[in-house]
C-alpha positions as CSV (number, residue, x, y, z in Angstrom):
1,M,105.6,104.8,66.9
2,A,103.8,105.3,63.6
3,A,104.6,102.9,60.7
4,L,106.8,105.3,58.8
5,S,108.3,107.4,61.6
6,H,111.8,106.4,60.4
7,I,111.2,107.7,56.9
8,R,112.0,111.3,55.7
9,V,110.4,112.5,52.5
10,L,111.2,115.7,50.5
11,D,108.0,116.9,49.0
12,L,108.5,119.0,45.9
13,T,104.9,118.5,44.7
14,R,102.0,120.8,44.0
15,V,98.3,120.7,42.9
16,R,96.8,117.3,43.9
17,A,98.4,114.0,42.8
18,G,101.8,114.6,44.4
19,P,100.5,116.2,47.6
20,A,97.9,113.3,48.0
21,C,100.8,110.8,47.7
22,C,102.8,112.6,50.4
23,R,99.7,113.0,52.6
24,I,99.4,109.2,52.9
25,L,103.0,108.9,54.0
26,A,102.7,111.9,56.3
27,D,99.6,110.5,58.2
28,H,101.5,107.3,58.7
29,G,104.3,109.2,60.5
30,A,106.9,110.0,57.8
31,D,108.7,113.3,58.2
32,I,107.4,115.1,55.2
33,I,109.4,118.3,54.4
34,K,107.3,120.3,52.0
35,I,109.7,122.4,50.0
36,E,108.1,125.4,48.4
37,A,109.3,128.7,47.0
38,P,109.5,131.8,49.3
39,E,106.6,134.2,49.2
40,G,106.4,136.1,45.9
41,V,108.6,133.8,43.9
42,D,105.9,131.3,42.6
43,P,103.0,133.0,40.7
44,N,100.9,129.8,41.0
45,A,101.4,129.4,44.8
46,T,97.7,129.8,45.5
47,I,96.5,127.1,43.0
48,N,94.9,125.2,45.8
49,G,93.3,128.2,47.5
50,A,94.0,130.0,50.7
51,R,96.7,128.6,53.1
52,D,94.1,128.0,55.8
53,G,91.4,126.9,53.3
54,Y,89.8,123.5,53.2
55,D,91.9,122.2,50.2
56,M,95.3,123.2,51.5
57,Q,94.5,121.9,55.0
58,N,93.3,118.6,53.7
59,L,96.2,118.0,51.3
60,H,99.1,119.2,53.4
61,R,98.3,118.2,57.0
62,S,100.9,116.3,59.0
63,K,103.8,118.0,57.0
64,R,106.5,120.5,57.7
65,S,107.2,123.5,55.4
66,L,110.6,124.7,54.3
67,S,110.7,127.8,52.0
68,L,113.5,127.4,49.5
69,N,114.2,129.0,46.1
70,L,115.7,126.0,44.3
71,K,116.9,128.3,41.5
72,M,119.6,129.9,43.7
73,P,123.0,128.2,44.4
74,E,122.8,128.5,48.2
75,A,119.4,126.9,48.1
76,R,120.8,124.1,46.0
77,A,123.4,123.4,48.8
78,I,120.6,123.2,51.4
79,F,118.6,120.8,49.2
80,E,121.6,118.5,48.6
81,A,122.2,118.4,52.4
82,L,118.6,117.4,52.9
83,V,118.9,114.7,50.2
84,K,121.7,113.1,52.2
85,T,119.3,112.8,55.1
86,A,116.3,111.7,53.2
87,D,114.8,108.4,52.1
88,V,112.4,109.7,49.4
89,V,112.0,112.7,47.0
90,V,108.6,113.2,45.4
91,E,108.1,115.5,42.4
92,N,105.4,116.1,39.9
93,Y,107.0,118.5,37.5
94,R,106.8,118.0,33.7
95,P,109.4,115.4,33.0
96,D,112.0,117.8,31.5
97,V,111.8,120.2,34.5
98,K,113.4,117.8,37.0
99,Y,116.6,117.7,34.9
100,R,116.8,121.5,34.8
101,L,116.4,121.7,38.6
102,G,118.8,118.8,39.2
103,V,116.2,116.6,40.9
104,D,116.5,113.7,38.4
105,Y,117.3,110.3,39.8
106,E,120.9,110.1,38.5
107,T,121.8,113.4,40.2
108,L,120.0,112.5,43.5
109,A,121.5,109.0,43.6
110,A,125.0,110.5,43.2
111,I,124.3,112.4,46.4
112,N,122.6,109.5,48.2
113,P,122.6,106.0,46.6
114,R,119.7,104.9,48.9
115,I,117.4,107.7,47.7
116,I,114.0,106.8,46.1
117,L,112.7,109.3,43.6
118,A,109.0,109.2,42.9
119,S,107.8,111.1,39.9
120,I,104.2,111.7,38.9
121,S,103.5,113.2,35.5
122,G,100.5,113.8,33.2
123,F,101.3,111.3,30.5
124,G,104.6,109.4,31.4
125,Q,108.3,110.2,31.6
126,D,108.8,109.9,27.8
127,G,106.9,109.4,24.6
128,P,105.1,111.8,22.3
129,Y,103.1,113.6,25.1
130,E,105.9,113.8,27.7
131,K,106.0,117.6,27.7
132,R,102.3,118.2,27.8
133,P,100.9,119.6,31.0
134,G,98.5,117.1,32.6
135,F,95.4,117.8,34.6
136,D,92.9,115.5,36.1
137,Q,90.0,116.2,33.7
138,I,92.3,115.7,30.7
139,A,93.3,112.3,32.0
140,Q,89.7,111.4,32.7
141,G,88.9,112.1,29.1
142,M,91.9,110.3,27.6
143,G,91.6,107.4,30.0
144,G,88.1,106.5,28.9
145,L,86.2,107.6,32.1
146,M,84.3,110.5,30.6
147,A,83.0,108.4,27.7
148,V,81.3,105.9,30.0
149,T,80.0,108.4,32.6
150,G,76.6,110.0,32.4
151,L,73.3,109.1,30.8
152,P,73.2,107.3,27.4
153,G,73.6,109.9,24.6
154,Q,74.3,112.7,27.1
155,G,77.8,113.4,25.8
156,P,81.0,113.1,27.9
157,V,80.7,113.7,31.7
158,R,83.5,114.1,34.1
159,A,83.5,112.4,37.5
160,G,82.7,114.6,40.4
161,T,86.1,114.2,42.1
162,A,89.7,114.2,40.9
163,I,89.9,110.5,40.3
164,A,92.9,110.5,38.1
165,D,94.9,112.8,40.4
166,L,94.0,110.9,43.5
167,S,94.6,107.4,42.1
168,A,98.0,108.5,40.7
169,G,98.9,109.6,44.2
170,V,97.8,106.3,45.7
171,Y,99.8,104.4,43.1
172,A,102.9,106.5,43.7
173,A,102.6,106.0,47.4
174,T,102.3,102.2,46.8
175,G,105.4,102.3,44.6
176,I,107.4,104.2,47.2
177,L,106.5,101.6,49.9
178,M,107.5,98.8,47.6
179,A,110.8,100.5,46.8
180,I,111.4,101.0,50.6
181,I,110.8,97.3,51.2
182,E,113.1,96.3,48.3
183,R,115.8,98.7,49.5
184,G,115.9,96.7,52.8
185,E,117.3,93.8,50.7
186,S,119.4,95.5,48.1
187,G,120.5,98.6,50.0
188,K,119.8,100.7,46.9
189,G,117.3,103.3,46.0
190,Q,115.5,103.5,42.7
191,W,113.3,105.7,40.5
192,I,109.6,104.9,40.5
193,H,107.1,106.8,38.4
194,T,103.5,106.9,37.4
195,S,101.2,109.2,35.5
196,L,97.7,110.5,35.6
197,L,96.9,108.8,32.3
198,E,98.2,105.4,33.4
199,A,96.4,105.6,36.7
200,M,93.2,106.6,35.0
201,I,93.3,103.7,32.6
202,S,94.1,101.3,35.5
203,M,91.1,102.6,37.4
204,M,88.9,101.8,34.4
205,D,89.6,98.2,35.4
206,F,86.9,95.9,34.0
207,Q,85.7,98.5,31.5
208,A,89.2,98.6,30.0
209,A,89.5,94.8,30.1
210,R,86.2,94.5,28.3
211,Y,87.9,96.1,25.3
212,L,91.3,94.5,25.6
213,V,89.9,90.9,26.0
214,D,86.6,90.9,24.2
215,G,86.9,94.0,21.9
216,V,83.8,95.6,23.5
217,V,83.8,99.4,23.5
218,P,81.8,100.4,26.7
219,E,79.1,103.0,26.3
220,Q,77.4,105.3,28.8
221,A,75.0,103.4,31.1
222,G,73.8,106.2,33.3
223,N,73.2,104.9,36.9
224,D,72.9,101.3,35.7
225,H,75.8,99.0,36.1
226,P,77.3,98.3,32.7
227,V,77.1,94.5,32.8
228,S,74.8,93.7,35.7
229,T,71.1,94.4,36.5
230,P,69.2,95.4,38.5
231,T,72.3,97.2,39.8
232,G,71.7,101.0,39.9
233,V,69.4,103.8,41.1
234,V,65.7,103.1,41.6
235,P,63.1,105.7,42.5
236,T,61.2,105.2,45.8
237,K,58.1,106.8,47.3
238,D,60.2,109.6,48.7
239,G,63.5,109.6,46.9
240,Y,66.0,107.1,45.5
241,L,68.2,104.2,46.6
242,N,71.0,102.2,45.1
243,L,70.2,98.6,44.4
244,G,73.0,96.2,44.0
245,V,71.7,92.8,42.8
246,A,74.7,91.1,41.1
247,G,74.3,87.4,41.6
248,D,71.4,85.1,40.8
249,G,70.9,84.2,44.5
250,Q,70.5,87.9,45.3
251,W,68.0,88.2,42.5
252,R,65.9,85.4,44.0
253,H,66.0,87.0,47.4
254,L,64.8,90.2,45.9
255,C,61.9,88.5,44.1
256,E,60.8,86.9,47.4
257,E,61.0,90.2,49.3
258,I,58.8,92.0,46.7
259,G,56.3,89.1,46.7
260,R,57.1,87.8,43.2
261,P,59.1,84.6,43.9
262,E,58.2,83.3,40.4
263,L,60.4,85.9,38.8
264,G,63.4,84.3,40.4
265,T,63.2,81.3,38.0
266,D,61.6,83.0,35.1
267,P,63.8,82.2,32.1
268,R,63.8,85.9,31.1
269,F,65.4,86.9,34.4
270,A,66.9,83.9,36.1
271,T,70.5,84.5,35.1
272,V,72.8,87.5,35.0
273,D,73.0,87.3,31.2
274,A,69.2,86.9,30.8
275,R,68.5,89.9,33.0
276,L,71.0,92.0,31.1
277,E,69.4,91.1,27.8
278,N,66.0,92.1,29.3
279,R,67.2,95.1,31.2
280,P,64.2,97.3,30.2
281,A,61.7,94.7,31.3
282,V,63.5,94.3,34.6
283,R,63.3,98.0,35.2
284,D,59.6,98.1,34.2
285,L,58.8,95.4,36.7
286,L,60.7,96.9,39.6
287,E,60.1,100.6,39.4
288,P,56.3,100.6,40.2
289,I,57.0,98.2,43.2
290,F,59.8,100.4,44.6
291,R,57.7,103.5,44.3
292,E,55.2,101.9,46.8
293,D,57.5,102.3,49.8
294,T,60.0,104.8,51.3
295,T,63.7,104.6,50.9
296,Q,64.3,104.0,54.6
297,S,61.7,101.2,54.6
298,W,63.3,99.5,51.6
299,L,66.7,99.7,53.2
300,V,65.4,97.9,56.3
301,R,63.6,95.3,54.2
302,L,66.4,94.6,51.8
303,E,69.0,94.3,54.5
304,A,66.8,91.6,56.2
305,A,66.5,89.9,52.8
306,H,70.3,89.9,52.3
307,V,69.9,92.1,49.2
308,P,72.6,94.8,48.8
309,A,71.2,98.3,48.8
310,G,72.2,101.8,50.1
311,P,71.0,105.4,50.4
312,I,72.2,108.1,48.1
313,Y,73.6,111.0,50.2
314,R,74.6,114.6,49.7
315,M,77.8,115.4,51.5
316,D,76.2,116.6,54.7
317,E,74.2,113.3,54.9
318,V,77.4,111.3,54.4
319,F,79.0,112.6,57.6
320,A,75.7,112.4,59.5
321,D,75.5,108.6,58.8
322,A,76.0,106.4,61.9
323,Q,78.4,104.1,60.2
324,V,80.5,107.0,58.8
325,A,80.7,108.5,62.3
326,H,81.7,105.1,63.8
327,L,84.5,104.8,61.2
328,G,86.0,108.1,62.4
329,I,87.0,109.2,58.9
330,A,86.1,112.8,59.8
331,A,89.3,113.4,61.7
332,P,89.5,116.3,64.2
333,V,92.4,118.8,64.0
334,D,93.2,122.0,66.0
335,H,94.1,124.8,63.7
336,P,95.9,127.9,65.2
337,T,93.5,130.4,63.6
338,R,90.5,128.4,62.6
339,G,90.2,126.5,65.8
340,P,88.9,122.9,65.8
341,I,88.3,121.6,62.3
342,K,87.8,118.2,60.7
343,L,89.6,116.7,57.7
344,V,89.2,113.6,55.7
345,G,91.1,110.8,57.4
346,L,92.8,107.8,55.9
347,P,90.6,104.9,54.9
348,V,93.0,102.2,55.9
349,H,93.5,101.0,59.5
350,L,96.7,99.5,61.0
351,T,95.9,98.0,64.4
352,R,99.3,98.4,66.0
353,T,100.7,101.5,64.2
354,P,97.6,103.5,63.2
355,A,97.7,106.6,61.0
356,K,97.1,110.0,62.6
357,I,96.8,113.5,61.4
358,S,99.6,115.0,63.6
359,R,99.2,118.7,62.8
360,P,97.3,121.1,60.4
361,A,98.9,122.2,57.2
362,P,101.8,124.5,58.0
363,D,102.1,128.1,56.9
364,L,104.6,128.8,54.2
365,G,108.1,128.3,55.6
366,E,106.8,127.7,59.1
367,D,109.5,125.1,59.8
368,T,112.3,126.7,57.9
369,D,114.4,127.7,60.9
370,A,113.9,124.4,62.7
371,I,114.9,122.4,59.6
372,L,118.0,124.5,58.8
373,T,119.0,124.2,62.5
374,E,118.8,120.5,62.2
375,L,121.2,120.7,59.2
376,G,123.7,122.6,61.4
377,Y,123.0,126.2,60.2
378,A,123.6,128.9,62.8
379,A,121.0,131.6,63.5
380,E,123.2,134.2,61.8
381,K,123.5,132.2,58.6
382,I,119.7,131.6,58.5
383,A,119.1,135.3,58.9
384,A,121.5,136.0,56.0
385,L,119.7,133.4,53.8
386,R,116.4,135.1,54.5
387,A,117.8,138.5,53.7
388,A,119.1,137.1,50.4
389,K,115.6,135.5,49.7
390,V,117.2,132.0,49.5
391,V,114.6,130.9,52.0
């Protein structure tokens, strides 16, 4: 059995943060019922692209789909019947919307006291920005990431992936699992919530702590590490590599490998603080040396010298790497129309109850009949609900 095979989750989410949260639970075996409006009801239904496209497939694999128009009374009765059977409801509406739809915690808990409601918003469940629509890039800007990303003086630069969305999804999944564990002791559900803004600030980690503790406002550092050098991108004879010399011991190993052992104890470079103070001089010393050999040769040499370093890949090179292939993070899935495809697997491994992508993302309402049948609806009633566009 998968780790969460005993858990049922009602997924009311869309875009990325909420679906990413539910994807984690789904791959670990939870019965995720993705509740979405019937065809033609939601004008933004294609926000993540085609149903069989890469984004929908990656976000919504391992889930079931129930089409349900929650604005209709008969649909509401179906939803409440599902809440009685569920462990978790996940939503990422603007905070006020959940109350209009009756999916707030107080309403759900009155139906099922064990229910856990997970809410993901742009800026939090209350406060001056609670009704603002939140998107990843907005959170990247407000959380401080864009101000430290890019070359010095370049102006703000967004990260190349949806870091605020995805981290909010991971934090929400973590909160859900903690609430499930606590429910085992108390027997009660609870409301857990996070936001893109909070998640983004949390992901800033040491950069945020530099300001909170020492009052330092971090600036753009380009490919250099903000507080450690030489840690960053160095040009080689045929390209670039990432060099990760953080500790003084690693610095001395590097100096020995490049044939300059005296630099390891040179007062200008012997300590982390000294190297940071003399960062331009460190770069001026190293760049000509690294340009003398190829990236692959340097990788072999630095590995033997116990100096952290790595290649800088385009995405095709990522999945061609031997270690990436060994990790199996490109997970195979059979799609009914696209045939064999690969999706991005989970990066955490449970040895006894491993995660698994159990199925491709479902078509809209693909599992509606099966789910309604589980709830006790007869075929004639299901047909009538379809005719009335409830499902």
